[in-house]
KEPAMAR-649051 format. One record per atom (N, C-alpha, C): residue in one letter; x negated, y, z. Coordinates in pm, whole numbers, plus 50000, padded with zeros to 5 digits. Example, Ala and Ser with C-alpha at 12.3 -4.5 7.8 and 13.67 -1.06 7.14 Angstrom:
// residues 2
A486814943150780 A487704955050780 A486804967050780 S487154977550708 S486334989450714 S487105000350787 
This chain:
// residues 377
M562644546840541 M563584536040569 M564934539440506 T565584529140448 T566904531240390 T567904534440499 T568794543740474 T569824546840574 T571194544040516 L572154542040605 L573524539640561 L574324552440569 K574824557140456 K575654569140455 K577114564940473 G577814572840548 G579214569540570 G579354555840634 M578634553640745 M578584540540810 M579964534840837 G580864543240894 G582204538440928 G582974534040805 D582894541840697 D583604538540574 D583064525840512 L581744524540513 L581104512640456 L581514500240536 A581474501440668 A581854490240754 A583294485940725 R584174495740706 R585574492640676 R585714485140544 L585014489840442 L585084483240310 L584544469040316 L583454467040389 L582874453640401 L583824444040472 K584404448840582 K585304440040658 K586584437240579 E587104447340510 E588284445440425 E588014434840318 S586894436540250 S586584427440139 S586274413340189 W585674412540308 W585364399140362 W586634391340389 T587704398240431 T588964391140456 T589514384640330 L589154389840214 L589634384140087 L588994370640057 V587814368140113 V587104355640081 V586914346640203 E587344351440319 E587044344240443 E587564329840441 E588754327840384 E589344314440381 E588644305340281 H587834311040193 H587154303140088 H585644302740110 Q585224303140238 Q583794304340267 Q582964293340202 D583444280940209 D582664269740152 D582514271240001 K583584275639935 K583514277439790 K582574288939754 V582664299839832 V581764311239809 V580314306839822 A580024299139927 A578654294639949 A578184285239839 G579074276139796 G578704266839689 G578384274139559 Y579244283839525 Y579054291939404 Y577754299939414 F577544305739530 F576354313939556 F575064305939528 Y574964294139588 Y573744286139568 Y573634280939425 A574774277639366 A574754273039226 A574184283839135 R574604296539157 R574094307639076 R572584309239092 I572134308539217 I570694310139244 I569894299139174 F570324286839192 F569534275439141 F569604274338989 L570734278638929 L570844278438783 L569954289238720 S569944301038782 S569164311938723 S567684311238759 H567374305538875 H565974304538921 H565734290538979 P565624280238894 P565494266338943 P564334264339040 A563274272139027 A562104270239114 A562444273039260 L563484281239284 L563844284539422 L564474272639495 R564904262539421 R565534250839486 R564584244339586 D563284244939558 D562294238439645 D562154245439780 L562694257639792 L562644264539921 L563714259440016 F564684252039962 F565834248040042 F565814233040071 P566514228840179 P566544214540212 P567324206540110 V567064193440109 V567784184440020 V569274184840052 H569594184140182 H570994184540226 H571384199040251 M572374203840175 M572694218140181 M573914221340267 D574544211140330 D575814213640399 D575674223940511 V574694222240599 V574544231540712 V573974244740664 Q573104244340562 Q572514256540509 Q573594266140462 R574664260640403 R575764269140356 R576364277040471 S576644270140582 S577274277040694 S576334287240757 R575034284340754 R574074293640814 R574054306840737 L574074306040605 L574104318240524 L575314326740560 L576484320340565 L577704327940591 L577734333340733 N577194325940828 N577114331140965 N576254343640969 A575154343440894 A574254355040891 A574954367140830 I575704364840721 I576424375840656 I577464381840749 V578264372940811 V579324377640901 V578724385441018 T577644380241075 T576994387041188 T576504400841145 A575884401641028 A575374414540979 A576514424440961 V577614419840901 V578764428540877 V579364433241010 Q579454423941106 Q580084427241235 Q579224436641320 T577924436741297 T577054445441378 T576764458841310 L577384461041195 L577124473341120 L577494485841200 D578524484541285 D578954495941367 D577964499341478 D577044490141505 D576054492141612 D574674492241547 P574194504041500 P572964504741421 P571754498041487 E571624499541618 E570464493741687 E570504478541683 K571704472941712 K571864458341710 K571714453141568 F572274460341472 F572194456841330 F570724456041286 D569954466341324 D568544466941287 D567754455541352 E568004453341480 E567284442941554 E567584429041498 Y568854426541469 Y569264413541416 Y568604410741281 L568624420741192 L568084418541058 L566574417141057 K565884424541142 K564434423241148 K564054409341200 A564804404641299 A564554391141352 A564854380641244 L565914382941166 L566274373641058 L565174373340952 G564614385040921 G563514385840825 G562284378340873 R561954380141001 R560814372641059 R561074357641049 D562314353841081 D562654339541081 D562564333640940 H562894341540838 H562874336340701 H561474334640643 K560464339140717 K559084336640671 K558814321740659 K559494313840742 K559254299340740 K559694293040609 F560594299840536 F561044294740406 F560164299840291 H559114307340324 H558244313340222 H559024322740130 V559964330040188 V560764339740111 V559904351840079 E559914355939952 E559164367639906 E560154379139878 P559664391739880 P560564403139856 P561394401939728 E560794396539620 E561544395739494 E562724386039501 H562684376739597 H563794367239610 H565074374139657 Y564924385139733 Y566094391839788 Y567024397139679 E566434402039570 E567254407339460 E568114396339398 V567514384639380 V568234373139324 V569404369439415 V569124368839545 V570134364939643 V571284375139647 G570944388039644 G571974398439649 G572924397739531 G572374396139413 G573214395039293 G574134382939299 A573594371539342 A574394359139349 A575484360439455 L575174367039565 L576154368539673 L577364376639627 I577114388039565 I578214396639521 I579034389639412 E578344382739323 E579044375339216 E579944364539274 A579434357339376 A580204346539438 A581434351939510 M581284363139577 M582434368939647 M583474374139549 R583004380639444 R583914385939341 R584704374439277 A584044363239255 A584674351839188 A585784345439271 H585724346939404 H586704340239490 H587624349639565 A587514362639539 A588324372339615 A589694374839553 G589844371439427 G591124374039361 G591234388139306 E592454391939268 E592694404539197 E592474416939283 E592494415339417 E592344427039505 E590914432239510 W589974424239462 W588574428639463 W588394440039363 G587844451039410 G587674462539322 G586234467239316 V585994477039232 V584634482039210 V584054488139338 E584934493539424 E584424499539549 E583854488839642 Y584414476539635 Y583874465739716 Y582514461239661 D582414460639529 D581124457639465 D580044467139516 Q580384480139513 Q579414490339551 Q579074489639700 A580094486939781 A579864486039926 A578894474739959 W579094463239897 W578204451939923 W576814454239865 A576744460939750 A575424464139693 A574664473539786 D575354483739839 D574714493239931 D574284486240060 A575214478340115 A574914471540242 A573794461440224 Y573844454040114 Y572814443840093 Y571434450140075 A571394461840011 A570104468739994 A569494471840131 V570344476040225 V569864478840360 V569484465940432 I570354455840420 I570064442840483 I568704437640436 A568484437940303 A567224432840247 A566024441040296 S566184454340297 S565044462840337 S564674460540483 R565684458640570 R565404456340712 R564764442540731 M565244432540658 M564664419140669 M563214419040620 I562964425740509 I561594426540456 I560694433840554 A561224444740612 A560434452340711 A560114443640832 G561084435740875 G560854426840989 G559784416540960 A559824410940839 A558824400940801 A557444407340787 D557394419340726 D556104426140705 D555444430240835 A556264434140933 A555714438941061 A555254427641152 D555654415441118 D555334404041203 D553954398441169 T553074398241267 T551704393441244 T551564378541267 N552644372041308 N552584357641333 N552544349841202 P552094337341209 P552164328741089 P553634325441059 P553924320340937 P555314316640905 P555864306141001 Y554994297441050 Y555384287241148 Y554134281741216 W554354275041327 W553274268641403 W553434253541392 Y552324246541378 Y552344231941393 Y552224228541541 A552964218241585 A552894214141725 A552914198841733 E552154193441825 E552084178941843 E553004174741959 V553734164041938 V554594158642044 V553704151542146 V553744156142271 V552874150242375 V553684142142477 A555014143442475 A555864135242562 A557254134542501 H557894122942514 H559244121142459 H559984111142546 E561104115642605 E561844107242698 E563314107042661 R563864095042643 R565304093742617 R566044094842750 R567034103342754 R567834105042876 R569254100042854 G569434090642765 G570754085642731 G570774081642585 R571894076342541 R572014071142405 R571774081842300 D572214094042329 D572154104542227 D571404117042274 L570524115642374 L569864127342429 L568394124542459 A567554134442429 A566114133042456 A565564146142510 V564574144742597 V563794156142646 V562374153842599 F561804163442524 F560434161342475 F559614174042489 T558304172142492 T557354183142510 T556394183442393 V556084195442345 V555154196842234 V554034206542271 Q552904204742203 Q551744213342223 Q551434220442091 P551764233542079 P551434240741955 P549924241241931 M549534240941805 M548114241141769 M547514255141787 Q548384265541785 Q547944279341810 Q548824285241918 Q548354295841981 Q549134302642084 Q550474307242027 L551574303942095 L552914308042052 L553534315742168 E553714328842148 E554244337142255 E555764338342245 F556424337042360 F557874338342363 F558294342942502 R559574346242516 R560124350142646 R561074339442695 A561124337442826 A562074327942883 A563484331342836 G564244321042795 G565604322942746 G565724323442596 Q564594323842524 Q564654324642378 Q564804310642315 Y565024310642183 Y565124298242107 Y564284299741981 L564054288541913 L563344289041785 L563834277741696 S563464278341569 S563834267741473 S562764257041469 I563204244641458 I562294233141448 I562524226041316 E561414222541251 E561474213441135 E560794200441174 C561544189441164 C560994176241195 C560354170941067 T559144175641041 T558484174440912 T558424160040859 K558124150740945 K557914136740904 K559204129940859 Y560324133840922 Y561574126540899 Y562624134640822 Q562654147840838 Q563634156240768 Q562964169140719 P562104168140617 P561394180040569 P562344190640515 R561984203340539 R562684215240491 R564054217440557 L564384209640658 L565594212040735 L565204218240868 W565704230040896 W565384237241020 W566634238641105 R566494236141236 R567604238041329 R567094245141454 T567974252841517 T567554260741634 T567764253141765 Y566764254441853 Y566814248541986 Y566154258242084 S566684258442206 S566114267042310 S564964260042380 M563954267842417 M562904262642504 M563494260542643 A563044249942710 A563564246842845 A562544250542952 N561564258542915 N560564263043012 N560174277442983 A559654284043085 A559064297343067 A557664295543011 P557044306042955 P555674304742904 P554734299043010 R553904289542968 R552984282843059 R551544284743014 R550644283143108 R549224284943074 R548754274742971 D549304262642976 D548844252442880 D549554253642745 N550474263642730 N551124266642602 N552134256042559 T552454246042643 T553404235742603 T554834240942605 L555684234742523 L557104238242515 L557934225742536 E559014226942613 E559914215642636 E561254218542570 F561844208042512 F563144209442447 F564104198542494 H565384202042503 H566444192542535 H567344191442412 V567454179642354 V568204178142228 V569214166842239 R570444169842200 R571474159642189 R571764157142042 S571864144542005 S572184140941867 S573674142841844 L574014151941751 L575414155441728 L575924149441598 G576814139841606 G577464134441487 G576474131041378 A576664137541261 A575794135041146 A574624144641142 G574264150541257 G573174160341259 G571864153941216 W571334158441101 W570124152341046 W568924154641137 V568734166941181 V567534170341258 V567634165041401 S568774167541466 S568904163241605 S568764147941616 S569324140441521 S569184125841525 S567734121641514 A566994128241425 A565574124941408 A564794128441536 L565104139941597 L564374144041718 L564674134941835 V565894129741842 V566264120941954 V565804106641930 R566064101341810 R565904086941787 R564604082741718 R563964091941644 R562804087841564 R561494094441606 L561584106241665 L560374113541703 L559554105541806 Q558234105741786 Q557354098141876 Q556174106941919 V555604103142032 V554384109842078 V553324108741969 G552674119841938 G551664120141831 G552184126041703 D553524126241683 D554094132341563 D553874147441565 M553834153341445 M553714167841432 M555054173641387 I555434184941445 I556624192141400 I556224206641372 K557114214141306 K556874228341282 K557824236541369 L557304247741421 L558094256941503 L558074270741437 A559244276841422 A559304290441366 A559264300741479 A559254313441441 A559104324241539 A560274324441637 P559994326541767 P561054327241868 P562014338741842 M563274336541877 M564334346541861 M565224346241985 G566114356241994 G567094356242101 G566804366442209 T567874371242271 T567754382042369 T568374378342504 M568564365342529 M569114361342659 M567974360642761 N567424372242793 N566244373042880 N566614379643013 L565754377743111 L565934384043241 L565494398643237 D566214407043308 D565814420843327 D565234421943468 R563924423243477 R563274423343608 R563684435443693 R564234445543628 R564644457343703 R565974455243775 S566734445243734 S568044442943794 S567894437343936 T568664442844027 T568654437744165 T569914429544193 R570774427944092 R572014420344112 R571734405444122 D572564398544200 D572494384044203 D572924378844065 A572534366344036 A572764361143900 A573564348143901 V574354346243796 V575124333943777 V574764328143641 F574304315643640 F573974308543516 F575044297943493 I575644297943374 I576694288243341 I576234280343219 A576034267343237 A575484259043129 A576394247143100 G576594244442972 G577324232642929 G576404223442851 G576274210842894 G575424201242823 G573994205742810 T573424204642687 T572034208742667 T571874223942664 G572984231242684 G572884245642709 G572104248242838 L571804237542910 L570984239043031 L569554243242997 A569084240242875 A567674242842840 A567264257442864 P567944267442805 P567504281342832 P567684285442978 V568664279243046 V568854282143188 V567634277343267 K567134265443233 K565934260243300 K564744269543273 S564674274843152 S563604284043115 S563644296643203 L564844302243218 L565024314443298 L564774311643447 L565204299943494 L564964296343634 L563474295143661 E562734289243566 E561294287743585 E560624301443596 E561104311043516 E560544324543528 E560874330543666 L562104328543711 L562504334043841 L561684328243957 T561304315543946 T560524309444055 T559174316444074 R558734323943974 R557414330343981 R557454343844052 Y558654349844061 Y558644363144124 Y559854366244211 N560924358544200 N562154362244270 N562054360044421 R562404370344497 R562464369244643 R563764375244697 T564494382444613 T565604390544664 T566964387344602 R567004379844493 R568274377544424 R568784363444448 W570054362144490 W570684349044498 W571044344644356 V570794331944326 V571044326844191 V571934314444201 H573054314644127 H574014303744129 H574044297043991 V573794284143986 V573844276643860 V575094267843859 F575904269243752 F577054260543730 F576744252143606 F576674239043624 F576264229843517 F577414220343490 G577994220943369 G579154212943335 G578884203143223 A579604191843226 A579494181743122 A580774173443122 K580914164643023 K582114156043018 K582084145543128 S580914138743142 S580804128143243 S579494129543319 R579364121943427 R578144123043510 R576894119043432 D577044110143334 D575874106043253 D575334117743171 D576204127443143 D575784139043064 D575084149743148 L575084147943280 L574354157143368 L572904152243374 Y572264152143259 Y571024145043236 Y569824150243314 D569884162843359 D568714168843424 D569034173243568 L570054166743625 L570524171043757 L569474168843866 A568724158043856 A567704155143959 A566694166543968 D566274171643853 D565294182543854 D565904195543905 L567174198043869 L567874209843919 L567964209344072 N568314197544124 N568434196044270 N567094197844340 R566014193344276 R564674195344333 R564354210344343 L564714217744236 L564494232244237 L565284238844350 A566554234744365 A567414240644468 A566884237644608 A566314225644626 A565764222044757 A564504230244789 R563784234044684 R562524241244705 R562724256244721 Y563744261744654 Y563934276244655 Y565274279544722 P565224285344842 P566454287944920 P567444297344850 W566974305544757 W567864315044688 W568684308544576 L568444295644548 L569094288844435 L570154278944485 S571354279744426 S572394269844453 S572884263844322 V573274251044326 V573704243944205 V575084237744228 V576004240444134 V577334234344137 V577514226744005 T577914214044014 T578104206043893 T579584202543877 A579984200343752 A581384197043725 A581474187643606 C582464178743609 C582734169943495 C584184171843452 S584394172743321 S585744175343269 S586504162543235 E585764151243216 E586434138843175 E585944126843256 D585664128843385 D585144118043470 D585834119143606 P587044113343619 P587834115243741 P587164109643867 T586204100643852 T585544094943970 T584324102944014 F583994113543939 F582824121743974 F583084128944107 P582144127944203 P582394133744336 P582284148944343 G581724155344238 G581604169844238 G582874176544189 E582744188644134 E583904196044084 E584484189343959 Q585794190943942 Q586494185543826 Q586974196943738 G586934194743603 G587484204743511 G586414211243426 N586874220043337 N585934227443253 N585124237043339 I583854238743301 I582954246543386 I583414261043401 S584064266643297 S584544280543308 S585624281743416 D586494271443427 D587534271543531 D586914269843670 V585864261843677 V585184259643806 V584564272643855 V583914280043764 V583304292843801 V584374302243858 A585564302143797 A586644310943842 A587094307743984 R586894295244027 R587314291344162 R586334296144268 Y585154300044225 Y584154305344318 Y584174320644309 G583184327044365 G583124341644353 G583374348144487 P583734360944491 P583944369744374 P582634372944302 W582784376644175 W581614378944089 W581554393544041 N582044402744120 N582144416744075 N580794423044041 N579744418744109 N578474425944093 N577324416344063 H577544407643964 H576534397643928 H576154399043781 D574934394743749 D574514393043609 D574864378843568 F575424377243447 F575834364043399 F575014359843277 F574704346943273 F574014340843160 F574784328143124 V575244327342997 V576104316242955 V575474309242836 S575414295842841 S574774288542732 S575444274942714 G575784271742589 G576404258842559 G576994258842421 S577934249742397 S578584248842266 S579444261142241 G579804263242114 G580644274642078 G581934275342159 P582724264242165 P583984264542241 P583764267142390 M582694261342447 M582424263242589 M582104277942618 V581264284042535 V580894298042555 V582114307042538 K582924304242436 K584104312442409 K585064312142528 S585314300142583 S586244299042694 S585684305442819 T584344304642838 T583734310842955 T583794326142945 L583534331542827 L583614346142809 L585044351042834 K586024343142791 K587434346642815 K587734346942965 T587244336843037 T587454336243182 T586804348043252 L585584351343212 L584864362643274 L585584375843246 A586144377043126 A586894389243092 A588134390243182 E588804378843202 E589984378843289 E589614382343433 M588384379043472 M587914382343607 M587324396443614 Q587434403443501 Q586994417543490 Q585494419243513 V584714409343468 V583264410743469 V582884419543350 P582184430743370 P581814439443257 P580964432043154 S581304433643027 S580604426242920 S579114429742915 V578744441742960 V577334445642955 V576484437343052 R577134430343144 R576394422043240 R576344407443198 I576834404543078 I576884390643031 I575964388742912 K575044379242924 K574214375142810 K574554360742778 Y574554357342650 Y574944343542617 Y574284338642489 D574174325442482 D573724318642362 D574764308342326 S575204308142201 S576214298842157 S575634289942047 F575734276742070 F575184267341972 F576344261341896 T576644267241781 T577854263241708 T577534254241589 D576274253141552 D575944245341432 D575914230441461 M576154222541358 M575964208141367 M574464205541353 N573754205341464 N572294204241461 N571834190141436 
C-alpha cells in the first residue's frame, strides 16, 4: 500500500495551495472537465448531460480528502468508500491518471504566480495515494456497481415532497442511518444524487426514501413529480457512518430538519427492535406545519414505545401550537444534555447551526454524529 511520507508537511502544502484556488472553484472545475473531455472525448459518456452539480461534487470530494489527511484512518475510510461509490460510473484504474493530470493542470492555471513546483509535487504525491486508496476500495468491494430497484409505492406528501418505497432486484445490505446514490434512469439518466434510507434493513429488502424537490434539482424533481409505481431506478452502494453503537448505554437525542428525518426514522426503526434501557428524544424542525410531513407516524411510534419522546418546532409559522424557532435553539431550551449521544441530520445550514449550539453547550464532539445534505439534489 502507498504510504504518505511527511504527512504533516504534505497536509500543510495541500492546504496552502488550496487557498490559492479556493475562490475560483467553479473555474477550476470547468477547466478540469474541459481538459479531460478534450484529451479523452470517450470519457464524456461517463458523465451526466448537466454538469453543474457534478462540478461541486468533485470539489467537495477533493476538499474532504485534503481536510482528512491529518487523520489517516478517516482519510483511508473516506477514500475507499469513494472508490466503491465510483463503480457506478464504470470508472477504470486507467481513468485515475487522466483525472490526476487534469486536476493539477487546472489548479496551476488558476492559482496565480504563487503556485510553485513544490505544490505540483505535493498534489501529485497526494493524488497518487488518493487514487490507490479509491482503486483498493473498488477492488475490495464484491457488490455490483449498482442495483436495479422497482418502485412499489409512491406518495406525495405536499407540493414538493414525496415518500416512496422501492424493491431492489438483488439483496442490498446496509446499516440504519446510511445513505446511497440514486439514478432516476427513465427521467434523468447518468445523474446521481444521495438520499438517506428512511428504514432499517427489513426482511422483504424494501427501502423507503423521503425526497423534497429543491429548486432546479433535476433528480429530486423527477423523483417527486414524475416517478411512478412500476418505474425502475438504480441504487449505488450504501455509504455513511451515522450509525448506532449498540454498546452505548447513553440516552440519545435525534435532531432532524425537514427530510433529514429520513435517517432518523431509520435509526429509530433499528432501536425499536432491541432498545429497552435508553431514553430517546427526537427534535423535528421545519419552516411550517405542512413541512412536518411525517409527524403522524412519529407520534404513533412515540405512543407505542414509552422510551421515545418527540418535540416539534416551526421557524416560520407563528400559529403553530408546538415550539417556535430554529430547531437548534429549541434543543438548547431542553436538556441538560451532558451525557447523551447526538445524531443530527438536515440541510447544511441547519447542521452547522446545530453543531455550533451543541459546542456552546459543551457536548463532546465525539458523541455527535451527523449527516449534512448540502447539494442541490
